DSSP file (Angstrom, degrees, kcal/mol; ACC not computed):
  #  RESIDUE AA STRUCTURE BP1 BP2  ACC     N-H-->O    O-->H-N    N-H-->O    O-->H-N    TCO  KAPPA ALPHA  PHI   PSI    X-CA   Y-CA   Z-CA
    1    1 A X     >        0   0    0      0, 0.0     4,-2.0     0, 0.0     5,-0.2   0.000 360.0 360.0 360.0 -42.3   87.0  130.5  161.0
    2    2 A X  H  >  +     0   0    0      1,-0.2     4,-2.2     2,-0.2     5,-0.1   0.855 360.0  55.8 -61.4 -35.8   85.1  132.6  158.4
    3    3 A X  H  > S+     0   0    0      2,-0.2     4,-1.9     1,-0.2    -1,-0.2   0.885 106.6  50.0 -64.1 -39.8   88.4  134.0  157.1
    4    4 A X  H  > S+     0   0    0      2,-0.2     4,-1.8     1,-0.2    -2,-0.2   0.927 111.0  48.6 -64.8 -45.5   89.7  130.5  156.4
    5    5 A X  H  X S+     0   0    0     -4,-2.0     4,-1.3     1,-0.2    -2,-0.2   0.881 108.4  54.5 -63.6 -37.4   86.6  129.6  154.5
    6    6 A X  H  X S+     0   0    0     -4,-2.2     4,-0.7     1,-0.2     3,-0.3   0.907 107.1  50.8 -62.2 -41.1   86.8  132.8  152.5
    7    7 A X  H >< S+     0   0    0     -4,-1.9     3,-0.7     1,-0.2    -1,-0.2   0.876 106.9  54.4 -64.0 -37.1   90.3  131.9  151.5
    8    8 A X  H 3< S+     0   0    0     -4,-1.8    -1,-0.2     1,-0.2    -2,-0.2   0.786 105.7  53.7 -67.4 -26.2   89.2  128.4  150.4
    9    9 A X  H 3< S+     0   0    0     -4,-1.3    -1,-0.2    -3,-0.3    -2,-0.2   0.630  84.6 104.4 -84.0 -13.7   86.6  130.0  148.2
   10   10 A X  S << S-     0   0    0     -3,-0.7     3,-0.1    -4,-0.7     2,-0.0  -0.438  80.1-111.0 -67.2 139.1   89.0  132.2  146.3
   11   11 A X        -     0   0    0     -2,-0.1     2,-0.1     1,-0.1    -1,-0.1  -0.375  32.4-107.3 -68.3 149.9   89.9  131.0  142.8
   12   12 A X        -     0   0    0     72,-0.2    -1,-0.1     1,-0.1    72,-0.1  -0.432  48.1 -89.2 -71.3 152.7   93.4  129.7  142.3
   13   13 A X        -     0   0    0     -2,-0.1    71,-1.1    70,-0.1     2,-0.3  -0.315  36.5-114.3 -67.9 145.9   95.6  131.9  140.2
   14   14 A X  B >>  -A   83   0A   0     69,-0.2     3,-2.0     1,-0.1     4,-0.5  -0.577  24.4-125.0 -71.4 138.8   95.6  131.7  136.4
   15   15 A X  G >4 S+     0   0    0     67,-3.9     3,-0.9     1,-0.3    -1,-0.1   0.808 110.5  61.1 -59.9 -29.3   99.1  130.5  135.3
   16   16 A X  G 34 S+     0   0    0     66,-0.3    -1,-0.3     1,-0.2     4,-0.1   0.669  99.3  56.6 -71.6 -16.1   99.3  133.6  133.0
   17   17 A X  G <4 S+     0   0    0     -3,-2.0    -1,-0.2     2,-0.1    -2,-0.2   0.547  91.3  91.0 -90.6  -8.8   99.0  135.8  136.1
   18   18 A X  S << S-     0   0    0     -3,-0.9     5,-0.0    -4,-0.5    -3,-0.0  -0.435  96.1 -84.4 -80.8 157.8  102.0  134.3  137.8
   19   19 A X    >>  -     0   0    0      1,-0.1     4,-2.2    -2,-0.1     3,-0.7  -0.351  47.0-112.6 -55.4 145.3  105.6  135.6  137.4
   20   20 A X  H 3> S+     0   0    0      1,-0.3     4,-2.6     2,-0.2     5,-0.2   0.844 115.1  54.5 -56.8 -38.0  107.0  134.0  134.2
   21   21 A X  H 3> S+     0   0    0      1,-0.2     4,-2.0     2,-0.2    -1,-0.3   0.894 109.9  47.6 -64.9 -37.3  109.6  131.9  136.0
   22   22 A X  H <> S+     0   0    0     -3,-0.7     4,-2.3     2,-0.2    -2,-0.2   0.911 112.4  48.3 -69.8 -41.5  106.9  130.3  138.2
   23   23 A X  H  X S+     0   0    0     -4,-2.2     4,-2.4     1,-0.2     5,-0.2   0.915 111.2  51.7 -61.8 -42.3  104.6  129.6  135.2
   24   24 A X  H  X S+     0   0    0     -4,-2.6     4,-2.3    -5,-0.2    -2,-0.2   0.894 110.2  48.5 -61.5 -41.1  107.6  128.1  133.4
   25   25 A X  H  X S+     0   0    0     -4,-2.0     4,-2.4     2,-0.2    -1,-0.2   0.885 110.2  51.0 -69.3 -38.6  108.4  125.8  136.4
   26   26 A X  H  X S+     0   0    0     -4,-2.3     4,-2.5     2,-0.2    -2,-0.2   0.935 112.3  46.6 -63.5 -44.5  104.7  124.7  136.7
   27   27 A X  H  X S+     0   0    0     -4,-2.4     4,-2.5     1,-0.2    -2,-0.2   0.908 112.0  50.7 -65.4 -40.7  104.6  123.8  133.0
   28   28 A X  H  X S+     0   0    0     -4,-2.3     4,-2.2    -5,-0.2    -1,-0.2   0.910 111.2  48.8 -61.9 -41.0  108.0  122.0  133.2
   29   29 A X  H  X S+     0   0    0     -4,-2.4     4,-2.5     2,-0.2    -2,-0.2   0.904 109.6  52.0 -66.2 -40.5  106.7  120.0  136.2
   30   30 A X  H  X S+     0   0    0     -4,-2.5     4,-2.7     1,-0.2     5,-0.2   0.940 111.1  47.1 -58.9 -47.1  103.5  119.2  134.3
   31   31 A X  H  X S+     0   0    0     -4,-2.5     4,-2.6     1,-0.2     5,-0.2   0.887 110.4  53.7 -62.8 -38.4  105.5  117.9  131.4
   32   32 A X  H  X S+     0   0    0     -4,-2.2     4,-2.3    -5,-0.2    -2,-0.2   0.943 111.9  43.5 -59.9 -49.4  107.7  115.9  133.7
   33   33 A X  H  X S+     0   0    0     -4,-2.5     4,-2.2     2,-0.2    -2,-0.2   0.930 115.1  48.0 -64.8 -46.6  104.8  114.2  135.4
   34   34 A X  H  X S+     0   0    0     -4,-2.7     4,-1.0     1,-0.2    -1,-0.2   0.915 112.7  49.0 -62.4 -42.9  103.0  113.5  132.1
   35   35 A X  H  <>S+     0   0    0     -4,-2.6     5,-2.8    -5,-0.2     3,-0.5   0.913 111.1  49.4 -63.5 -42.4  106.1  112.1  130.5
   36   36 A X  H ><5S+     0   0    0     -4,-2.3     3,-0.9     1,-0.2    -1,-0.2   0.865 108.6  53.2 -67.5 -33.8  106.9  109.8  133.4
   37   37 A X  H 3<5S+     0   0    0     -4,-2.2    -1,-0.2     1,-0.2    -2,-0.2   0.742 115.9  40.7 -69.4 -22.1  103.3  108.5  133.4
   38   38 A X  T 3<5S-     0   0    0     -4,-1.0    -1,-0.2    -3,-0.5    -2,-0.2   0.185 110.9-116.0-112.9  15.7  103.7  107.6  129.7
   39   39 A X  T < 5 +     0   0    0     -3,-0.9     2,-0.5     1,-0.2    -3,-0.2   0.868  63.5 151.7  51.6  42.3  107.3  106.3  129.8
   40   40 A X      < -     0   0    0     -5,-2.8     2,-0.9    -6,-0.1    -1,-0.2  -0.894  48.3-130.6-105.5 130.2  108.4  109.2  127.5
   41   41 A X        +     0   0    0     -2,-0.5     3,-0.2     1,-0.2     4,-0.2  -0.700  36.7 164.0 -81.6 107.6  112.0  110.4  127.7
   42   42 A X     >  +     0   0    0     -2,-0.9     4,-2.9     1,-0.1     5,-0.3   0.225  35.5 113.3-108.9  12.8  111.6  114.2  128.1
   43   43 A X  H  > S+     0   0    0      1,-0.2     4,-2.6     2,-0.2     5,-0.2   0.881  79.3  46.9 -58.3 -42.5  115.1  115.0  129.3
   44   44 A X  H  > S+     0   0    0      2,-0.2     4,-2.0     1,-0.2    -1,-0.2   0.918 113.7  47.9 -66.8 -42.2  116.1  117.0  126.1
   45   45 A X  H  > S+     0   0    0      2,-0.2     4,-1.8     1,-0.2    -2,-0.2   0.921 114.8  46.0 -63.4 -44.1  112.8  118.9  126.1
   46   46 A X  H  X S+     0   0    0     -4,-2.9     4,-3.1     1,-0.2     6,-0.3   0.894 108.5  56.3 -65.9 -39.2  113.1  119.8  129.8
   47   47 A X  H  X>S+     0   0    0     -4,-2.6     4,-1.4    -5,-0.3     5,-1.0   0.903 107.8  48.9 -59.9 -40.5  116.8  120.7  129.3
   48   48 A X  H  <5S+     0   0    0     -4,-2.0    -1,-0.2     1,-0.2    -2,-0.2   0.911 115.8  43.4 -63.0 -42.2  115.7  123.2  126.7
   49   49 A X  H  <5S+     0   0    0     -4,-1.8    -2,-0.2     1,-0.2    -1,-0.2   0.857 122.2  36.9 -71.5 -36.7  113.0  124.6  128.9
   50   50 A X  H  <5S-     0   0    0     -4,-3.1    -1,-0.2     2,-0.1    -2,-0.2   0.467 112.1-108.5-102.3  -3.0  115.1  124.7  132.1
   51   51 A X  T  <5S+     0   0    0     -4,-1.4     2,-0.3    -5,-0.3    -3,-0.2   0.578  83.7  17.0  92.0   8.9  118.5  125.7  130.7
   52   52 A X  S  ><S-     0   0    0     -5,-1.0     4,-1.8    -6,-0.3    -2,-0.1  -0.852  76.1 -99.5 165.0 161.3  120.4  122.5  131.0
   53   53 A X  H  > S+     0   0    0     -2,-0.3     4,-2.9     1,-0.2     5,-0.2   0.833 114.3  58.2 -69.1 -33.1  120.4  118.8  131.6
   54   54 A X  H  > S+     0   0    0      2,-0.2     4,-2.5     1,-0.2    -1,-0.2   0.942 108.4  45.1 -65.1 -45.4  121.3  119.0  135.3
   55   55 A X  H  > S+     0   0    0     77,-0.3     4,-2.1     2,-0.2    -1,-0.2   0.902 113.9  51.2 -62.2 -40.1  118.2  121.1  136.1
   56   56 A X  H  X S+     0   0    0     -4,-1.8     4,-1.7     2,-0.2    -2,-0.2   0.920 111.1  47.3 -62.9 -44.1  116.1  118.7  133.9
   57   57 A X  H  X S+     0   0    0     -4,-2.9     4,-2.2     1,-0.2    -2,-0.2   0.910 110.8  52.4 -63.5 -41.7  117.4  115.7  135.8
   58   58 A X  H  X S+     0   0    0     -4,-2.5     4,-2.4     1,-0.2    -1,-0.2   0.855 108.0  49.9 -65.8 -35.1  116.8  117.4  139.1
   59   59 A X  H  X S+     0   0    0     -4,-2.1     4,-2.4     2,-0.2    -1,-0.2   0.853 109.3  52.8 -73.0 -31.5  113.1  118.2  138.3
   60   60 A X  H  X S+     0   0    0     -4,-1.7     4,-1.9     2,-0.2    -2,-0.2   0.925 111.6  45.7 -64.0 -43.9  112.7  114.5  137.2
   61   61 A X  H  X S+     0   0    0     -4,-2.2     4,-2.6     2,-0.2    -2,-0.2   0.920 112.0  51.9 -64.2 -43.8  114.0  113.4  140.6
   62   62 A X  H  X S+     0   0    0     -4,-2.4     4,-2.8     1,-0.2     5,-0.2   0.917 108.7  50.4 -59.2 -45.0  111.9  115.9  142.4
   63   63 A X  H  X S+     0   0    0     -4,-2.4     4,-2.6     1,-0.2    -1,-0.2   0.898 111.4  48.5 -61.7 -40.7  108.7  114.7  140.6
   64   64 A X  H  X S+     0   0    0     -4,-1.9     4,-2.0     2,-0.2    -1,-0.2   0.919 112.3  48.5 -65.6 -42.9  109.5  111.1  141.5
   65   65 A X  H  X S+     0   0    0     -4,-2.6     4,-1.6     2,-0.2    -2,-0.2   0.933 114.2  45.1 -63.5 -46.9  110.2  112.0  145.2
   66   66 A X  H  X S+     0   0    0     -4,-2.8     4,-2.6     1,-0.2     3,-0.2   0.923 111.4  54.1 -62.9 -44.0  107.0  114.0  145.5
   67   67 A X  H  < S+     0   0    0     -4,-2.6    -1,-0.2    -5,-0.2    -2,-0.2   0.858 112.1  43.4 -59.6 -36.8  105.0  111.3  143.7
   68   68 A X  H  < S+     0   0    0     -4,-2.0    -1,-0.2    -5,-0.2    -2,-0.2   0.752 118.1  44.9 -81.4 -22.8  106.1  108.7  146.1
   69   69 A X  H  < S+     0   0    0     -4,-1.6    -2,-0.2    -3,-0.2    46,-0.2   0.775  89.1  95.1 -90.3 -28.8  105.7  110.8  149.2
   70   70 A X     <  -     0   0    0     -4,-2.6     4,-0.1    -5,-0.2    44,-0.1  -0.426  66.9-145.6 -69.8 135.2  102.3  112.3  148.5
   71   71 A X  S    S+     0   0    0     42,-0.3     2,-0.3    -2,-0.1    -1,-0.1   0.856  86.8  27.8 -70.2 -35.0   99.4  110.4  150.1
   72   72 A X  S    S-     0   0    0      1,-0.1     3,-0.1     3,-0.0    -3,-0.0  -0.774 113.4 -69.6-116.7 165.3   97.1  111.1  147.2
   73   73 A X        -     0   0    0     -2,-0.3     2,-0.4     1,-0.1    -2,-0.1  -0.319  54.3-111.8 -56.4 135.0   98.0  111.7  143.5
   74   74 A X        -     0   0    0     -4,-0.1     2,-0.5     1,-0.1    -1,-0.1  -0.571  36.4-129.7 -68.6 122.4   99.8  115.1  143.1
   75   75 A X        +     0   0    0     -2,-0.4    13,-0.4    -3,-0.1     2,-0.3  -0.656  34.8 169.8 -85.9 122.0   97.3  117.1  141.1
   76   76 A X        -     0   0    0     -2,-0.5     2,-0.1    11,-0.1     3,-0.1  -0.911  29.0-121.0-124.4 155.2   98.6  118.9  138.0
   77   77 A X        -     0   0    0     -2,-0.3     2,-0.1     1,-0.1     7,-0.1  -0.445  40.5 -88.0 -84.9 166.3   96.8  120.7  135.3
   78   78 A X    >   -     0   0    0     -2,-0.1     3,-1.8     1,-0.1    -1,-0.1  -0.427  42.9-110.0 -66.9 151.1   97.1  119.8  131.6
   79   79 A X  T 3  S+     0   0    0      1,-0.3    -1,-0.1   -49,-0.1   -48,-0.1   0.813 119.5  45.8 -55.5 -30.4  100.0  121.5  129.9
   80   80 A X  T 3  S+     0   0    0    -53,-0.0     2,-0.3     2,-0.0    -1,-0.3   0.501  91.1 104.0 -91.2  -3.5   97.6  123.7  127.9
   81   81 A X    <   -     0   0    0     -3,-1.8    -4,-0.1     1,-0.1   -66,-0.0  -0.616  54.4-160.3 -85.4 134.8   95.4  124.6  130.9
   82   82 A X        +     0   0    0     -2,-0.3   -67,-3.9   -68,-0.1     2,-0.3   0.654  65.7  95.0 -86.6 -15.3   95.8  128.0  132.4
   83   83 A X  B     -A   14   0A   0    -69,-0.2   -69,-0.2   -68,-0.1     2,-0.1  -0.601  67.0-145.0 -79.3 132.7   94.2  127.1  135.7
   84   84 A X        -     0   0    0    -71,-1.1     2,-0.3    -2,-0.3   -72,-0.2  -0.465   9.1-131.1 -89.0 167.1   96.6  126.1  138.4
   85   85 A X     >  -     0   0    0    -10,-0.2     4,-2.1    -2,-0.1     5,-0.2  -0.741  23.8-110.8-112.4 164.7   96.0  123.4  141.1
   86   86 A X  H  > S+     0   0    0     -2,-0.3     4,-2.3     1,-0.2     5,-0.1   0.904 120.0  52.2 -58.6 -41.3   96.4  123.6  144.8
   87   87 A X  H  > S+     0   0    0      1,-0.2     4,-2.5     2,-0.2    -1,-0.2   0.883 107.6  51.0 -66.1 -37.9   99.3  121.2  144.5
   88   88 A X  H  > S+     0   0    0    -13,-0.4     4,-2.3     2,-0.2    -1,-0.2   0.889 110.1  49.5 -66.1 -38.0  101.0  123.3  141.9
   89   89 A X  H  X S+     0   0    0     -4,-2.1     4,-2.3     2,-0.2    -2,-0.2   0.894 110.2  51.4 -67.4 -38.6  100.7  126.4  144.1
   90   90 A X  H  X S+     0   0    0     -4,-2.3     4,-2.8     2,-0.2    -2,-0.2   0.930 108.6  52.6 -59.5 -44.6  102.2  124.4  147.0
   91   91 A X  H  X S+     0   0    0     -4,-2.5     4,-2.6     1,-0.2    -2,-0.2   0.921 109.1  47.9 -59.4 -45.8  105.1  123.4  144.7
   92   92 A X  H  X S+     0   0    0     -4,-2.3     4,-2.5     1,-0.2    -1,-0.2   0.920 112.7  49.0 -62.8 -42.8  105.8  127.0  143.8
   93   93 A X  H  X S+     0   0    0     -4,-2.3     4,-2.3     1,-0.2    -2,-0.2   0.913 111.8  49.5 -61.7 -41.8  105.7  128.0  147.5
   94   94 A X  H  X S+     0   0    0     -4,-2.8     4,-2.4     2,-0.2    -2,-0.2   0.888 110.1  50.4 -65.5 -39.3  108.0  125.1  148.3
   95   95 A X  H  X S+     0   0    0     -4,-2.6     4,-2.7     2,-0.2    -2,-0.2   0.919 110.0  50.9 -64.0 -43.2  110.5  126.1  145.6
   96   96 A X  H  X S+     0   0    0     -4,-2.5     4,-1.7     1,-0.2    -2,-0.2   0.928 111.6  47.5 -58.4 -45.4  110.5  129.7  146.9
   97   97 A X  H  <>S+     0   0    0     -4,-2.3     5,-3.0     1,-0.2    -2,-0.2   0.893 112.6  48.1 -66.7 -39.6  111.2  128.5  150.4
   98   98 A X  H ><5S+     0   0    0     -4,-2.4     3,-1.5     1,-0.2    -1,-0.2   0.908 109.8  53.1 -65.9 -40.5  114.0  126.2  149.3
   99   99 A X  H 3<5S+     0   0    0     -4,-2.7    -1,-0.2     1,-0.3    -2,-0.2   0.836 112.6  45.1 -62.6 -31.9  115.5  129.0  147.2
  100  100 A X  T 3<5S-     0   0    0     -4,-1.7    -1,-0.3    -5,-0.2    -2,-0.2   0.347 110.9-123.4 -91.6   6.1  115.5  131.2  150.3
  101  101 A X  T < 5 +     0   0    0     -3,-1.5     2,-0.9     1,-0.2    -3,-0.2   0.879  59.5 150.8  52.8  41.6  116.9  128.3  152.5
  102  102 A X     >< +     0   0    0     -5,-3.0     4,-1.9     1,-0.2    -1,-0.2  -0.623   9.3 161.6-105.3  73.3  113.9  128.7  154.7
  103  103 A X  H  > S+     0   0    0     -2,-0.9     4,-2.8     1,-0.2     5,-0.2   0.892  70.9  56.8 -61.7 -43.1  113.5  125.1  156.1
  104  104 A X  H  > S+     0   0    0      1,-0.2     4,-2.2     2,-0.2    -1,-0.2   0.916 109.4  46.2 -57.4 -41.7  111.4  126.1  159.1
  105  105 A X  H  > S+     0   0    0      2,-0.2     4,-2.5     1,-0.2    -1,-0.2   0.881 111.5  52.3 -67.9 -36.9  108.8  127.7  156.8
  106  106 A X  H  X S+     0   0    0     -4,-1.9     4,-1.8     2,-0.2    -2,-0.2   0.930 109.9  48.9 -62.4 -44.5  108.9  124.7  154.4
  107  107 A X  H  X S+     0   0    0     -4,-2.8     4,-2.1     1,-0.2    -2,-0.2   0.905 111.7  49.4 -61.4 -40.9  108.3  122.4  157.4
  108  108 A X  H  < S+     0   0    0     -4,-2.2     4,-0.3    -5,-0.2    -1,-0.2   0.901 111.6  49.1 -64.0 -41.2  105.4  124.5  158.5
  109  109 A X  H  < S+     0   0    0     -4,-2.5    -1,-0.2     1,-0.2    -2,-0.2   0.816 125.2  28.1 -64.0 -32.3  103.9  124.5  155.0
  110  110 A X  H >X S+     0   0    0     -4,-1.8     4,-2.4    -5,-0.1     3,-1.3   0.513  88.0  97.7-113.0  -8.4  104.2  120.7  154.7
  111  111 A X  T 3< S+     0   0    0     -4,-2.1    -1,-0.1     1,-0.3    -3,-0.1   0.778  85.4  50.8 -63.9 -28.4  104.0  119.2  158.2
  112  112 A X  T 34 S+     0   0    0     -4,-0.3    -1,-0.3     1,-0.2    -2,-0.1   0.714 119.5  36.5 -79.2 -18.8  100.3  118.3  158.0
  113  113 A X  T <4 S+     0   0    0     -3,-1.3     2,-0.4     1,-0.2   -42,-0.3   0.736 117.5  42.4-101.7 -28.4  100.7  116.5  154.7
  114  114 A X  S  < S-     0   0    0     -4,-2.4    -1,-0.2    -7,-0.1   -44,-0.1  -0.928  71.3-125.8-130.8 144.5  104.1  114.8  155.0
  115  115 A X     >  -     0   0    0     -2,-0.4     4,-2.6   -46,-0.2     5,-0.2  -0.234  42.9 -93.8 -75.7 173.7  106.0  112.9  157.6
  116  116 A X  H  > S+     0   0    0      1,-0.2     4,-2.3     2,-0.2     5,-0.1   0.907 123.8  47.7 -57.6 -46.8  109.5  113.9  158.7
  117  117 A X  H  > S+     0   0    0      2,-0.2     4,-2.3     1,-0.2    -1,-0.2   0.902 112.7  48.1 -64.3 -42.3  111.3  111.6  156.3
  118  118 A X  H  > S+     0   0    0      1,-0.2     4,-2.7     2,-0.2     5,-0.2   0.914 111.8  49.8 -65.5 -42.4  109.2  112.7  153.3
  119  119 A X  H  X S+     0   0    0     -4,-2.6     4,-2.8     1,-0.2     5,-0.2   0.910 109.9  51.9 -62.1 -41.0  109.8  116.3  154.1
  120  120 A X  H  X S+     0   0    0     -4,-2.3     4,-2.3    -5,-0.2    -2,-0.2   0.942 112.7  44.2 -60.3 -49.0  113.5  115.8  154.4
  121  121 A X  H  X S+     0   0    0     -4,-2.3     4,-2.5     2,-0.2    -2,-0.2   0.928 115.9  46.7 -63.5 -45.5  113.7  114.1  151.0
  122  122 A X  H  X S+     0   0    0     -4,-2.7     4,-2.8     2,-0.2    -2,-0.2   0.928 112.4  49.6 -65.1 -43.8  111.5  116.6  149.2
  123  123 A X  H  X S+     0   0    0     -4,-2.8     4,-2.6    -5,-0.2    -1,-0.2   0.922 111.9  48.6 -61.8 -43.3  113.3  119.6  150.8
  124  124 A X  H  X S+     0   0    0     -4,-2.3     4,-2.3    -5,-0.2    -1,-0.2   0.917 113.3  47.1 -62.2 -42.8  116.7  118.2  149.7
  125  125 A X  H  X S+     0   0    0     -4,-2.5     4,-2.4     2,-0.2    -2,-0.2   0.869 110.9  52.5 -68.3 -35.4  115.5  117.5  146.2
  126  126 A X  H  X S+     0   0    0     -4,-2.8     4,-3.0     2,-0.2    -2,-0.2   0.940 110.5  47.6 -61.2 -47.0  114.0  121.0  146.0
  127  127 A X  H  X S+     0   0    0     -4,-2.6     4,-2.4     1,-0.2    -2,-0.2   0.900 111.7  50.1 -62.3 -41.0  117.3  122.5  147.1
  128  128 A X  H  X S+     0   0    0     -4,-2.3     4,-2.1     2,-0.2    -1,-0.2   0.903 113.0  46.7 -64.2 -40.7  119.2  120.4  144.5
  129  129 A X  H  X S+     0   0    0     -4,-2.4     4,-3.1   -71,-0.2     5,-0.3   0.947 111.9  50.2 -64.8 -47.7  116.8  121.5  141.8
  130  130 A X  H  X S+     0   0    0     -4,-3.0     4,-2.7     1,-0.2     5,-0.2   0.910 111.5  48.9 -57.7 -44.2  117.0  125.2  142.8
  131  131 A X  H  X S+     0   0    0     -4,-2.4     4,-2.1     2,-0.2    -1,-0.2   0.920 114.1  45.2 -63.1 -44.1  120.8  125.0  142.8
  132  132 A X  H  X S+     0   0    0     -4,-2.1     4,-1.9     2,-0.2   -77,-0.3   0.909 114.6  48.3 -66.7 -41.7  120.9  123.4  139.3
  133  133 A X  H  X S+     0   0    0     -4,-3.1     4,-1.2     1,-0.2    -2,-0.2   0.907 111.0  50.4 -65.9 -41.8  118.3  125.7  137.9
  134  134 A X  H  X S+     0   0    0     -4,-2.7     4,-1.3    -5,-0.3     3,-0.3   0.897 110.0  50.8 -63.6 -40.0  120.1  128.8  139.3
  135  135 A X  H  < S+     0   0    0     -4,-2.1    -1,-0.2     1,-0.2    -2,-0.2   0.881 107.9  52.8 -64.0 -38.0  123.4  127.6  137.7
  136  136 A X  H  < S+     0   0    0     -4,-1.9    -1,-0.2     1,-0.2    -2,-0.2   0.774 116.3  39.6 -70.6 -23.7  121.7  127.1  134.4
  137  137 A X  H  <        0   0    0     -4,-1.2    -1,-0.2    -3,-0.3    -2,-0.2   0.603 360.0 360.0 -96.2 -15.0  120.4  130.7  134.5
  138  138 A X     <        0   0    0     -4,-1.3    -2,-0.2    -5,-0.2    -1,-0.1   0.465 360.0 360.0 -86.8 360.0  123.5  132.3  136.0
């Protein structure tokens, strides 16, 4: 029990300490959420950041899916903030698992927060985003 509490007290990583691709994805996701909340069309800006319109479209879909599945608002930092949130760290872990086609680990990561249907939709959208992003970089 003490080990769990110690982990909860550790500060979240600074975005500048993350691998550049992960920092880039967190910032793109932040921009996606902020733009959607303000009815701003950010597809061109995201396409520039992510390497193409398909990846940009897929992250928009992913954000919508997560937003509708999450029981509480998905917490993101401001675009200029270097501090990450628990939800952003979850997102990076989920992207890693989808990129590795590790569905069992994704289910384990998400089963306490999301029902079966929500996990299915999010995992599929994660895989679609990962595939589009990989194509834009390949």
